C-alpha positions in Angstrom: 97.6 92.7 78.8 95.5 89.5 78.1 96.2 88.4 81.7 95.2 91.7 83.4 91.8 91.6 81.5 91.2 87.9 82.7 91.9 88.9 86.3 89.9 92.0 86.0 86.9 89.9 84.6 87.3 87.3 87.2 87.3 89.8 89.9 84.3 91.6 88.6 82.6 88.0 88.5 83.8 87.2 92.1 82.5 90.3 93.4 79.3 89.8 91.7 78.6 86.7 93.1 80.0 87.7 96.7 77.9 90.6 97.3 75.7 88.9 100.0 79.1 88.3 101.9 80.0 92.0 101.6 77.0 93.0 103.2 77.8 91.5 106.4 77.9 94.2 109.3 80.8 94.4 111.5 79.1 93.0 114.5 78.4 89.9 112.4 81.9 89.6 111.1 83.0 90.1 114.4 80.9 87.3 115.7 82.0 84.8 112.5 85.5 85.7 113.6 85.3 84.7 117.1 83.6 81.4 116.1 86.4 80.7 113.8 89.1 81.5 116.2 87.2 79.1 118.9 87.4 76.3 115.8 91.0 76.8 115.3 91.8 76.7 119.3 89.7 73.5 119.5 91.2 72.0 116.5 94.9 72.9 116.9 96.8 71.7 119.7 98.5 74.8 121.1 96.7 77.0 118.7 95.5 79.4 121.6 99.2 79.8 123.0 100.1 80.5 119.6 97.8 83.4 119.1 98.7 84.9 122.4 102.3 84.7 121.3 102.0 86.3 118.1 102.0 90.1 117.7 98.6 90.2 115.6 96.4 88.1 113.5 94.0 88.1 110.6 90.9 86.1 110.9 89.0 85.3 107.6 86.1 82.9 108.6 84.6 82.3 105.1 87.1 82.3 102.2 85.5 81.4 98.8 87.8 80.2 96.2 86.8 78.9 92.7 88.3 78.2 89.5 88.1 76.6 86.1 91.5 77.9 84.3 90.7 81.4 85.4 90.3 81.2 89.5 89.7 83.8 92.1 89.2 84.0 95.9 87.1 86.6 98.1 86.9 87.2 101.7 86.2 89.6 104.6 88.1 89.1 107.7 89.2 91.0 111.3 92.5 92.1 112.4 92.9 91.3 115.9 95.8 92.0 118.5 94.9 89.7 121.6 91.1 90.3 122.0 91.0 93.7 120.4 89.8 94.5 116.8 92.1 96.6 114.8 90.3 97.1 111.7 88.5 95.0 109.2 90.0 93.7 105.6 89.1 92.3 102.2 91.0 89.8 100.7 91.1 89.2 96.9 93.0 87.2 94.6 92.8 86.0 90.8 95.0 83.9 88.8 95.1 82.5 85.4 96.2 78.7 84.8 95.7 75.1 85.1 93.0 74.9 88.2 89.6 73.5 88.5 87.2 73.3 91.5 85.8 75.0 94.5 86.3 75.5 97.9 85.2 77.4 101.4 87.6 77.6 104.3 88.7 79.6 107.0 92.4 81.1 107.5 94.4 82.7 110.4 97.3 84.6 109.3 99.6 85.1 112.1 102.1 88.0 112.3 105.4 86.8 114.5 107.2 89.8 114.1 106.7 93.3 114.9 108.4 94.6 111.8 105.8 92.4 109.4 102.8 93.9 111.1 104.0 97.3 111.1 104.8 97.1 107.1 101.1 95.6 106.9 99.7 98.5 108.9 101.8 101.1 107.4 100.2 100.3 103.6 96.8 102.2 104.4 95.6 101.5 100.7 96.3 97.9 99.7 98.7 95.3 100.8 100.1 92.4 98.3 101.6 89.2 99.4 104.6 88.8 97.1 107.8 87.0 97.8 109.9 89.6 95.4 108.9 92.5 97.7 109.7 90.4 100.9 106.0 90.3 101.7 105.6 86.7 101.9 103.1 84.7 103.6 104.0 81.1 104.3 100.9 78.6 104.4 102.0 76.3 107.3 102.0 72.6 107.1 101.4 71.1 110.4 99.3 68.1 111.5 97.0 67.4 114.5 99.6 65.6 116.7 101.9 68.7 116.5 101.6 71.5 118.7 101.9 74.9 117.6 104.1 76.3 120.2 106.5 73.7 119.5 106.8 74.5 115.7 109.8 76.8 114.8 108.2 79.2 112.2 111.1 81.4 110.9 108.5 83.3 108.5 107.3 86.3 109.8 103.9 85.8 108.7 102.1 82.2 108.8 98.9 81.3 107.5 96.8 78.4 108.9 94.1 77.0 106.8 91.3 74.9 108.6 87.6 74.0 108.2 88.1 73.3 104.7 85.0 72.2 102.4 85.6 71.4 98.7 88.1 70.5 96.3 90.5 73.0 94.4 94.1 71.5 95.1 96.8 73.4 97.0 96.6 77.0 98.8 98.5 79.6 97.7 99.0 83.1 99.1 101.4 84.7 96.3 99.5 87.6 94.7 96.5 87.9 97.3 95.7 91.4 98.2 94.4 92.8 101.3 92.6 96.1 101.6 91.4 98.0 104.7 87.8 98.3 104.8 87.2 101.8 105.7 84.1 102.8 107.9 82.3 104.4 105.0 82.5 101.5 102.7 80.4 98.3 102.4 80.9 97.1 105.9 78.0 98.6 108.1 78.4 98.9 111.8 75.2 97.4 113.3 
């Protein structure tokens, strides 16, 4: 029960501090996502071919994460299939434990199987990354010398972290929640 209260408090604080980010228009979020995709393609050898090969991918151009024993992250992003936008999503996560620091980074989560994409899209309300429910997102470990197309990713959802600033420790997706932003919510079509 205490853990839930801490997570709720942290999430409220994160949302409170992130209101400037939540006011982004669809046009602005699309632009920022395009810039993040271009940076990924420029920095990652084979990144373009890997994205073309994936069934779809989520782009979060600006993820903010902070923690001091209680931590959390927040971002808004775009689900793309090729160059087509399928929808807008909000990512949130809260955690309690030994952690300290703050960082900002970009992330692309590639769906490498139709089954994973269908499962993600079927849940209209909220989707949570959870190994117990076979909804696991693996954070890729790669280096600039390795070409992504040559990499053998056996997992159906692979996250790529890039353009990182700050220091927080490791990247984890366990317990991260994704919620579709509906047209009548905060995201304004401008």
